[in-house]
MARVO-698383 format. One record per residue (C-alpha): residue in three letters; y, x, z. Coordinates in nm, 2 decimals. Layout:
! residues N
code|py|px|pz
ALA|Y|X|Z .
...
//
This chain:
! residues 516
code|py|px|pz
MET|0.25|0.45|-3.07 .
LYS|0.37|0.31|-2.73 .
LYS|0.17|0.58|-2.55 .
LYS|0.37|0.83|-2.76 .
LEU|0.70|0.68|-2.64 .
PHE|0.57|0.67|-2.29 .
ILE|0.47|1.03|-2.30 .
ALA|0.84|1.15|-2.45 .
ALA|1.03|0.93|-2.19 .
ILE|0.87|1.03|-1.88 .
CYS|0.85|1.42|-1.98 .
ALA|1.22|1.40|-2.03 .
ALA|1.28|1.28|-1.69 .
GLY|1.06|1.59|-1.55 .
LEU|0.80|1.38|-1.40 .
VAL|0.49|1.50|-1.60 .
SER|0.41|1.82|-1.79 .
CYS|0.37|1.74|-2.16 .
ASP|0.42|1.84|-2.51 .
LEU|0.79|1.77|-2.63 .
GLU|0.68|1.75|-3.00 .
GLN|0.52|1.40|-2.91 .
ILE|0.79|1.17|-3.01 .
PRO|0.84|0.78|-3.07 .
GLU|0.71|0.65|-3.38 .
ASN|0.93|0.44|-3.62 .
GLN|1.14|0.21|-3.40 .
VAL|1.07|-0.08|-3.64 .
THR|0.72|-0.05|-3.56 .
PHE|0.79|-0.05|-3.20 .
ASN|1.02|-0.33|-3.20 .
ASN|0.73|-0.54|-3.37 .
ALA|0.50|-0.46|-3.06 .
PHE|0.70|-0.73|-2.87 .
LYS|0.74|-0.98|-3.13 .
SER|0.51|-1.24|-2.98 .
GLU|0.42|-1.35|-2.63 .
ASN|0.05|-1.22|-2.70 .
GLU|0.21|-0.89|-2.78 .
LEU|0.44|-0.89|-2.48 .
ASN|0.16|-0.98|-2.25 .
ALA|-0.01|-0.63|-2.34 .
THR|0.27|-0.48|-2.15 .
THR|0.25|-0.71|-1.86 .
SER|-0.12|-0.64|-1.85 .
SER|-0.05|-0.26|-1.87 .
ILE|0.18|-0.29|-1.56 .
LEU|-0.10|-0.47|-1.37 .
PHE|-0.34|-0.22|-1.47 .
PHE|-0.13|0.07|-1.35 .
GLU|-0.04|-0.12|-1.01 .
ASN|-0.43|-0.15|-0.97 .
ALA|-0.52|0.20|-1.06 .
PHE|-0.23|0.39|-0.87 .
LEU|-0.06|0.20|-0.58 .
GLY|-0.36|0.20|-0.33 .
LYS|-0.41|0.59|-0.39 .
ASN|-0.27|0.75|-0.10 .
ASP|-0.51|1.01|0.01 .
ALA|-0.27|1.18|0.22 .
PHE|-0.13|0.93|0.46 .
ILE|-0.45|0.76|0.46 .
ALA|-0.61|1.07|0.62 .
ALA|-0.28|1.14|0.84 .
GLY|-0.25|0.78|0.98 .
ALA|-0.60|0.63|1.00 .
LYS|-0.73|0.53|1.33 .
ALA|-1.02|0.77|1.35 .
ASP|-1.19|1.01|1.60 .
ASN|-1.30|1.24|1.32 .
LEU|-1.30|1.29|0.95 .
GLY|-1.59|1.38|0.79 .
TRP|-1.39|1.61|0.57 .
ASN|-1.01|1.67|0.53 .
ASN|-0.94|1.72|0.90 .
GLU|-0.70|1.96|0.79 .
LEU|-0.52|1.72|0.59 .
ARG|-0.49|1.49|0.91 .
ASP|-0.35|1.78|1.10 .
TRP|-0.09|1.83|0.82 .
ASN|-0.19|2.17|0.74 .
PRO|0.06|2.28|0.49 .
ARG|-0.20|2.45|0.28 .
TYR|-0.37|2.13|0.23 .
ALA|-0.09|1.89|0.24 .
LYS|0.13|2.08|-0.04 .
ASP|-0.17|1.99|-0.27 .
GLN|-0.15|1.61|-0.25 .
ASP|0.04|1.43|-0.51 .
GLY|0.05|1.10|-0.36 .
GLN|0.06|0.92|-0.70 .
TRP|0.39|1.04|-0.82 .
THR|0.31|1.04|-1.17 .
GLY|0.09|0.72|-1.14 .
LEU|0.41|0.54|-0.96 .
TYR|0.62|0.65|-1.24 .
ASN|0.39|0.50|-1.50 .
VAL|0.42|0.18|-1.34 .
ILE|0.80|0.20|-1.35 .
TYR|0.79|0.30|-1.70 .
GLU|0.59|0.02|-1.81 .
SER|0.82|-0.22|-1.61 .
ASN|1.13|-0.06|-1.78 .
LEU|0.95|-0.09|-2.12 .
LEU|0.90|-0.47|-2.07 .
LEU|1.26|-0.54|-1.94 .
ASP|1.41|-0.33|-2.23 .
ASN|1.21|-0.53|-2.50 .
ILE|1.14|-0.87|-2.39 .
GLY|1.46|-0.99|-2.56 .
LYS|1.27|-0.93|-2.88 .
THR|1.00|-1.17|-2.80 .
GLU|1.04|-1.48|-3.02 .
GLY|0.98|-1.84|-2.86 .
LEU|0.96|-1.77|-2.50 .
SER|1.05|-2.04|-2.30 .
GLU|1.26|-1.98|-1.99 .
GLU|0.96|-2.03|-1.73 .
ARG|0.73|-1.76|-1.95 .
TYR|1.04|-1.53|-1.99 .
ASN|1.10|-1.54|-1.60 .
PHE|0.71|-1.47|-1.56 .
HIS|0.70|-1.16|-1.73 .
LYS|1.03|-1.03|-1.61 .
GLY|0.92|-1.10|-1.26 .
GLN|0.62|-0.91|-1.29 .
ALA|0.81|-0.61|-1.40 .
TYR|1.07|-0.64|-1.13 .
PHE|0.81|-0.69|-0.86 .
ALA|0.63|-0.39|-0.98 .
MET|0.94|-0.16|-1.01 .
GLY|1.04|-0.26|-0.66 .
LEU|0.71|-0.19|-0.52 .
SER|0.68|0.14|-0.68 .
TYR|1.03|0.26|-0.58 .
PHE|0.94|0.14|-0.23 .
PHE|0.62|0.34|-0.22 .
LEU|0.80|0.64|-0.36 .
ALA|1.07|0.64|-0.09 .
GLN|0.79|0.61|0.18 .
ARG|0.57|0.90|0.04 .
TYR|0.85|1.14|-0.09 .
GLY|1.19|1.03|0.06 .
ASP|1.46|1.14|-0.22 .
CYS|1.29|1.03|-0.56 .
VAL|1.40|1.02|-0.91 .
ILE|1.54|0.68|-1.03 .
THR|1.52|0.64|-1.41 .
LYS|1.76|0.42|-1.62 .
ASN|1.54|0.27|-1.88 .
SER|1.23|0.34|-2.09 .
THR|1.44|0.53|-2.37 .
ASP|1.69|0.77|-2.24 .
ILE|1.56|1.12|-2.30 .
VAL|1.75|1.31|-2.02 .
MET|1.67|1.49|-1.70 .
TYR|1.70|1.33|-1.39 .
GLY|1.76|1.50|-1.03 .
ARG|1.64|1.30|-0.73 .
SER|1.85|1.05|-0.56 .
PRO|1.89|1.00|-0.19 .
MET|1.63|0.80|-0.01 .
ILE|1.86|0.51|0.07 .
ASP|1.95|0.48|-0.31 .
VAL|1.58|0.45|-0.41 .
LEU|1.52|0.19|-0.11 .
ASN|1.82|0.00|-0.24 .
LYS|1.67|0.01|-0.61 .
ALA|1.35|-0.11|-0.46 .
ILE|1.55|-0.40|-0.29 .
SER|1.74|-0.50|-0.61 .
SER|1.44|-0.50|-0.81 .
ALA|1.25|-0.71|-0.56 .
GLU|1.53|-0.96|-0.52 .
ALA|1.54|-0.98|-0.90 .
ALA|1.17|-1.09|-0.89 .
PHE|1.21|-1.30|-0.59 .
SER|1.50|-1.50|-0.76 .
ILE|1.32|-1.60|-1.09 .
LEU|0.96|-1.63|-0.97 .
PRO|0.77|-1.95|-0.86 .
THR|0.53|-1.96|-0.58 .
TYR|0.18|-1.83|-0.65 .
ASP|0.03|-2.17|-0.70 .
LYS|0.25|-2.24|-0.98 .
LEU|0.19|-1.92|-1.18 .
ARG|0.04|-1.98|-1.52 .
GLY|-0.10|-1.73|-1.77 .
LEU|-0.11|-1.75|-2.14 .
ASN|-0.20|-2.07|-2.29 .
ASN|-0.11|-2.23|-1.95 .
THR|-0.43|-2.09|-1.77 .
SER|-0.41|-2.10|-1.38 .
ILE|-0.38|-1.75|-1.20 .
THR|-0.57|-1.70|-0.89 .
SER|-0.52|-1.33|-0.82 .
ARG|-0.26|-1.25|-0.56 .
GLN|-0.18|-0.93|-0.73 .
TYR|0.03|-1.11|-0.97 .
ALA|0.39|-1.13|-0.84 .
SER|0.53|-1.45|-0.70 .
LYS|0.80|-1.56|-0.50 .
GLY|0.58|-1.51|-0.18 .
ASN|0.47|-1.17|-0.23 .
SER|0.83|-1.09|-0.34 .
ALA|0.95|-1.21|0.02 .
ALA|0.67|-0.98|0.17 .
LEU|0.81|-0.68|-0.03 .
LEU|1.17|-0.75|0.06 .
ALA|1.06|-0.79|0.44 .
GLN|0.86|-0.45|0.42 .
ILE|1.15|-0.26|0.26 .
TYR|1.42|-0.38|0.51 .
ALA|1.21|-0.32|0.81 .
TRP|1.14|0.02|0.67 .
LYS|1.51|0.07|0.59 .
GLY|1.64|0.00|0.92 .
SER|1.40|0.22|1.08 .
VAL|1.46|0.53|0.88 .
GLU|1.84|0.48|0.89 .
GLU|1.79|0.52|1.27 .
LEU|1.52|0.80|1.26 .
TYR|1.75|1.01|1.02 .
GLY|2.07|0.91|1.13 .
LEU|2.16|0.80|0.78 .
GLN|2.46|0.57|0.68 .
GLY|2.38|0.20|0.71 .
ASN|2.34|-0.10|0.92 .
PRO|1.99|-0.10|1.07 .
LYS|2.05|-0.42|1.29 .
GLU|2.15|-0.60|0.96 .
ASP|1.85|-0.47|0.77 .
TYR|1.62|-0.59|1.07 .
GLN|1.77|-0.93|1.04 .
LYS|1.71|-0.92|0.66 .
ALA|1.34|-0.84|0.72 .
ILE|1.33|-1.14|0.96 .
ASP|1.49|-1.37|0.73 .
TYR|1.23|-1.29|0.44 .
ALA|0.93|-1.29|0.69 .
THR|1.04|-1.63|0.82 .
LEU|1.03|-1.77|0.48 .
LEU|0.66|-1.66|0.44 .
ILE|0.55|-1.77|0.79 .
GLU|0.75|-2.11|0.75 .
GLY|0.56|-2.18|0.42 .
LYS|0.89|-2.21|0.20 .
VAL|0.78|-1.95|-0.05 .
GLY|0.41|-2.04|-0.07 .
ASN|0.15|-2.19|0.14 .
TYR|-0.02|-1.91|0.36 .
SER|-0.19|-1.97|0.67 .
LEU|-0.38|-1.77|0.93 .
CYS|-0.78|-1.79|0.92 .
SER|-0.91|-1.99|1.20 .
SER|-1.08|-1.68|1.38 .
PRO|-1.15|-1.32|1.34 .
GLU|-1.50|-1.40|1.21 .
GLU|-1.36|-1.62|0.92 .
LEU|-1.11|-1.35|0.83 .
CYS|-1.41|-1.09|0.79 .
SER|-1.59|-1.35|0.58 .
LYS|-1.28|-1.39|0.34 .
LEU|-1.24|-1.02|0.33 .
SER|-1.63|-0.96|0.25 .
HIS|-1.61|-1.23|-0.02 .
PRO|-1.33|-1.19|-0.26 .
GLU|-1.44|-1.45|-0.48 .
GLU|-1.33|-1.70|-0.22 .
THR|-0.97|-1.81|-0.16 .
ASN|-0.81|-1.60|0.16 .
PRO|-0.54|-1.81|0.30 .
GLU|-0.38|-1.52|0.46 .
ALA|-0.37|-1.31|0.15 .
ILE|-0.01|-1.24|0.03 .
PHE|-0.04|-0.95|-0.21 .
THR|-0.37|-0.78|-0.32 .
LEU|-0.48|-0.52|-0.57 .
THR|-0.76|-0.73|-0.72 .
PHE|-1.12|-0.58|-0.75 .
ASP|-1.21|-0.67|-1.12 .
LYS|-1.58|-0.58|-1.11 .
ALA|-1.64|-0.73|-1.44 .
ARG|-1.42|-0.49|-1.63 .
SER|-1.69|-0.22|-1.65 .
GLU|-2.02|-0.16|-1.49 .
ASP|-1.85|0.16|-1.30 .
SER|-1.54|-0.02|-1.19 .
GLN|-1.49|0.01|-0.80 .
THR|-1.27|-0.15|-0.55 .
PRO|-0.91|-0.03|-0.53 .
ASN|-0.96|-0.04|-0.16 .
ASP|-0.99|0.33|-0.06 .
VAL|-0.92|0.27|0.31 .
ALA|-1.21|0.01|0.37 .
THR|-1.42|0.23|0.16 .
ALA|-1.35|0.54|0.38 .
TYR|-1.51|0.36|0.68 .
LEU|-1.81|0.23|0.50 .
SER|-2.15|0.34|0.60 .
TRP|-2.50|0.20|0.73 .
PRO|-2.59|-0.12|0.77 .
VAL|-2.33|-0.25|0.52 .
LYS|-2.41|0.03|0.26 .
GLU|-2.78|-0.07|0.22 .
THR|-2.87|0.26|0.03 .
ALA|-2.75|0.47|0.34 .
GLN|-2.94|0.58|0.63 .
MET|-2.82|0.53|1.00 .
GLY|-2.88|0.90|1.07 .
ASN|-2.64|1.01|0.78 .
ILE|-2.36|0.82|0.93 .
PRO|-2.18|1.15|1.03 .
TYR|-2.19|1.26|0.67 .
ASP|-2.16|0.96|0.47 .
ASN|-1.85|0.81|0.60 .
TYR|-1.52|0.98|0.60 .
LEU|-1.33|0.80|0.88 .
GLN|-1.55|0.80|1.20 .
LEU|-1.47|0.62|1.51 .
TYR|-1.63|0.62|1.87 .
PRO|-1.71|0.33|2.06 .
SER|-1.51|0.45|2.33 .
THR|-1.19|0.44|2.10 .
VAL|-1.29|0.09|2.03 .
GLU|-1.30|0.01|2.39 .
GLU|-0.95|0.16|2.43 .
MET|-0.83|-0.07|2.12 .
TYR|-0.97|-0.38|2.26 .
PRO|-0.97|-0.38|2.64 .
ASP|-0.94|-0.75|2.68 .
PRO|-1.33|-0.88|2.69 .
SER|-1.19|-1.22|2.54 .
ASP|-1.06|-1.04|2.22 .
GLN|-1.30|-1.18|1.93 .
ARG|-1.19|-0.92|1.72 .
LYS|-1.40|-0.64|1.87 .
GLN|-1.71|-0.82|1.81 .
ALA|-1.60|-0.93|1.46 .
PHE|-1.45|-0.60|1.35 .
PHE|-1.77|-0.36|1.46 .
TYR|-2.13|-0.40|1.41 .
ASP|-2.31|-0.46|1.73 .
ILE|-2.05|-0.28|1.92 .
ASP|-2.23|-0.32|2.25 .
ASN|-2.52|-0.13|2.11 .
PRO|-2.38|0.17|1.93 .
VAL|-2.55|0.39|1.70 .
GLU|-2.62|0.76|1.84 .
VAL|-2.68|1.04|1.59 .
ASP|-2.74|1.39|1.72 .
GLY|-2.61|1.30|2.07 .
ILE|-2.30|1.13|1.94 .
GLN|-2.23|0.77|1.95 .
TYR|-2.05|0.59|1.66 .
ALA|-1.88|0.26|1.63 .
ILE|-1.96|0.09|1.31 .
PRO|-1.67|-0.10|1.12 .
TYR|-1.78|-0.44|1.00 .
LYS|-1.47|-0.62|0.87 .
PHE|-1.60|-0.57|0.52 .
ARG|-1.96|-0.65|0.48 .
GLU|-2.09|-0.68|0.11 .
CYS|-2.15|-0.39|-0.15 .
ILE|-2.25|-0.42|-0.52 .
TYR|-2.52|-0.22|-0.66 .
THR|-2.66|-0.10|-1.00 .
GLN|-3.05|-0.13|-1.05 .
ASN|-3.23|0.21|-1.05 .
GLU|-3.60|0.17|-1.05 .
PHE|-3.64|0.54|-0.95 .
SER|-3.44|0.52|-0.61 .
GLU|-3.61|0.45|-0.28 .
THR|-3.44|0.13|-0.25 .
GLY|-3.44|0.04|-0.62 .
LYS|-3.08|0.04|-0.65 .
ASP|-2.76|0.28|-0.63 .
PHE|-2.45|0.20|-0.46 .
ARG|-2.15|0.13|-0.67 .
SER|-1.89|-0.02|-0.47 .
LEU|-1.77|-0.21|-0.15 .
ASN|-1.72|-0.57|-0.30 .
ALA|-1.37|-0.61|-0.17 .
ASP|-1.01|-0.66|-0.28 .
TYR|-0.73|-0.44|-0.13 .
VAL|-0.55|-0.71|0.05 .
TYR|-0.23|-0.52|0.13 .
TRP|-0.01|-0.77|0.30 .
ARG|-0.15|-1.07|0.47 .
LEU|0.03|-1.33|0.68 .
ALA|-0.08|-1.16|1.02 .
ASP|0.11|-0.87|0.90 .
ILE|0.41|-1.03|0.85 .
ILE|0.41|-1.21|1.17 .
LEU|0.37|-0.89|1.36 .
LEU|0.65|-0.74|1.14 .
ARG|0.87|-1.00|1.24 .
ALA|0.77|-0.95|1.60 .
GLU|0.85|-0.58|1.57 .
CYS|1.20|-0.64|1.42 .
TYR|1.29|-0.92|1.67 .
ASN|1.22|-0.66|1.94 .
LYS|1.43|-0.41|1.78 .
LEU|1.73|-0.66|1.79 .
GLY|1.67|-0.75|2.15 .
GLN|1.51|-1.10|2.08 .
THR|1.23|-1.05|2.31 .
ASP|1.13|-1.40|2.36 .
LEU|1.07|-1.45|1.98 .
ALA|0.90|-1.11|1.96 .
ILE|0.67|-1.21|2.24 .
ALA|0.61|-1.55|2.07 .
ASP|0.50|-1.39|1.73 .
LEU|0.29|-1.14|1.91 .
ASN|0.09|-1.42|2.09 .
THR|0.03|-1.60|1.77 .
ILE|-0.21|-1.33|1.68 .
ARG|-0.35|-1.28|1.99 .
ASN|-0.41|-1.65|2.03 .
ARG|-0.60|-1.67|1.70 .
ALA|-0.82|-1.36|1.84 .
GLY|-0.89|-1.56|2.17 .
ALA|-0.70|-1.27|2.35 .
GLU|-0.50|-1.32|2.68 .
ALA|-0.13|-1.38|2.59 .
TYR|0.15|-1.12|2.66 .
PRO|0.22|-1.00|2.90 .
SER|-0.15|-0.97|3.03 .
ILE|-0.32|-0.74|3.30 .
TYR|-0.40|-0.51|2.98 .
ASP|-0.03|-0.47|2.89 .
ASP|0.19|-0.21|3.06 .
GLY|0.52|-0.39|3.01 .
ASP|0.62|-0.20|2.69 .
LEU|0.67|-0.47|2.44 .
LYS|0.74|-0.23|2.13 .
LYS|0.41|-0.05|2.21 .
ALA|0.23|-0.37|2.27 .
ILE|0.32|-0.49|1.92 .
PHE|0.26|-0.15|1.75 .
LYS|-0.09|-0.16|1.91 .
GLU|-0.15|-0.52|1.80 .
ARG|-0.08|-0.42|1.44 .
GLU|-0.34|-0.14|1.51 .
LYS|-0.60|-0.38|1.64 .
GLU|-0.53|-0.67|1.38 .
LEU|-0.53|-0.45|1.07 .
PHE|-0.76|-0.18|1.14 .
GLY|-0.95|-0.05|0.83 .
GLU|-0.76|-0.26|0.57 .
ASN|-0.47|-0.05|0.44 .
ASP|-0.28|0.27|0.47 .
GLU|0.01|0.09|0.69 .
ARG|-0.07|0.27|1.02 .
TYR|0.11|0.60|0.90 .
TYR|0.42|0.39|0.83 .
ASP|0.39|0.19|1.13 .
ILE|0.40|0.52|1.34 .
ILE|0.72|0.65|1.16 .
ARG|0.89|0.31|1.19 .
ASN|0.85|0.32|1.54 .
ASN|0.88|0.67|1.59 .
TYR|0.56|0.73|1.77 .
ILE|0.51|1.07|1.55 .
LEU|0.41|1.29|1.87 .
GLU|0.22|1.02|2.05 .
GLU|0.01|0.89|1.74 .
LEU|-0.01|1.19|1.49 .
HIS|-0.22|1.51|1.51 .
GLY|-0.21|1.86|1.45 .
LYS|0.11|2.01|1.33 .
PHE|0.28|1.66|1.34 .
GLN|0.29|1.73|1.73 .
THR|0.50|2.07|1.71 .
LEU|0.73|1.93|1.43 .
THR|1.11|1.99|1.56 .
ALA|1.40|1.74|1.49 .
ASN|1.51|1.97|1.21 .
ASP|1.17|1.99|1.05 .
ILE|1.18|1.59|1.03 .
GLN|1.53|1.61|0.91 .
ASN|1.41|1.84|0.64 .
GLY|1.15|1.60|0.50 .
ALA|0.82|1.71|0.70 .
LEU|0.71|1.35|0.73 .
PHE|0.70|1.32|0.34 .
LEU|0.48|1.48|0.08 .
PRO|0.64|1.77|-0.13 .
ILE|0.74|1.70|-0.47 .
PRO|0.44|1.79|-0.70 .
SER|0.48|2.08|-0.93 .
ASN|0.43|1.86|-1.23 .
ALA|0.76|1.70|-1.17 .
TYR|0.96|1.99|-1.26 .
SER|0.72|2.23|-1.44 .
ASP|0.45|2.27|-1.71 .
ARG|0.08|2.36|-1.66 .
ASP|0.18|2.74|-1.68 .
GLY|0.44|2.71|-1.42 .
LYS|0.73|2.72|-1.64 .
VAL|1.04|2.52|-1.48 .
THR|1.11|2.23|-1.72 .
ASN|1.35|2.04|-1.51 .
THR|1.59|2.24|-1.31 .
MET|1.76|1.92|-1.16 .
ILE|1.47|1.84|-0.93 .
ARG|1.47|2.06|-0.62 .
GLN|1.19|2.06|-0.37 .
THR|1.20|1.92|-0.03 .
ILE|1.33|2.17|0.20 .
TYR|1.07|2.17|0.46 .
TRP|0.81|2.24|0.19 .
MET|0.99|2.53|0.03 .
ARG|0.86|2.76|0.26 .
TYR|0.51|2.68|0.18 .
MET|0.53|2.69|-0.19 .
//
């Protein structure tokens, strides 16, 4: 029943192709679906499921922004070849699935009987956070997007300006921040403790707000949009500071890069840095896989025990050469080079080419297969998708401090991360005096191989020509204004599977019209 309402509501928004004859069932039956907290929790669980399934799927910008010398395949996508980029959907439908489920909960939670204020806020907070996160990701991936009103209106929606989408993300995240406790006080049904950092809390709501405001200020400057970038950067700093000072949860840096790798490789252990994580639920089914597509893309021998050293050029998607690692980590005292890469001083050579082997994530899980040479088949990397951790937030604050001209504070944050890595403080003989670039490069060094943020770091700092590849380097200012840095709107947002237009209010992004 709930599925039918979902299909009707989203179809009316022009977000997916579907059969308009599928309509909601009897409203009385629907109302009863939220009568108890157990029933309400089914929708909360759906929100978390869709988050896990869709939020980390970002193939286009993983390919475009990843630090890599070569892609095992899809180099055309990294080069932003329109023939390939136009076929990427960026999880438009998946993100709106999250938004729909969030609206569904918010529209119906008032029907749930016997909820205490604490339980009411818990469920609403999960919905608000998921909605804010989804609108933020939509704005990053598509620019102008649809903003839906609720889960029930059967209307066509057009695209709203990117700033309006970001403001919707902010208002949703602020709503979550205002009613949620810190992560250690979260409780599930029957007062069970919650350990997963995927659940929304005051801490990861603050992280979301810091990220949105940092992005908002940057795109206002990049696109010349109406707004107040300096005010946005200050708000990003304010929310980041709450996290760094422990006012919205107890977060702390791991003692060393080696300890960080250990925590990333053993998701069952508590990672003190983790703020927001898409959890790998390996017990859900025998086929479930980590939601961390980025770490998986760098995976190869020897971490993947069923792989062979000679197949490195063919097994892993994102490939890196030792010379690039040396350029990334020129300081010999920087412990990250040794921790993040396997035996980097003795690189693997295959067919005359040397490869650096990422080693941040060190454990995999397998299924038994008595007929295979190793007696097992690879199933998945054993890792959560730690999307935001404390080091990320510290360096984001450094970036925003620098944009406001507060260089001493920016340097202090930069050196907090360098000190943990055992690297020389800024400025060092390995720096060229460009603090903005030093912070960007520090994020590159610290967050390598963990998430899809490098593309967005590049856009926030306007390093498009310096850091992106192929057609990105020939984009004109007009191309960028017309949406070349975003994905095109997928055709199923406005047409059915036969190509018939079903929503005349959605217009394709100008840059991409010539390629459709």
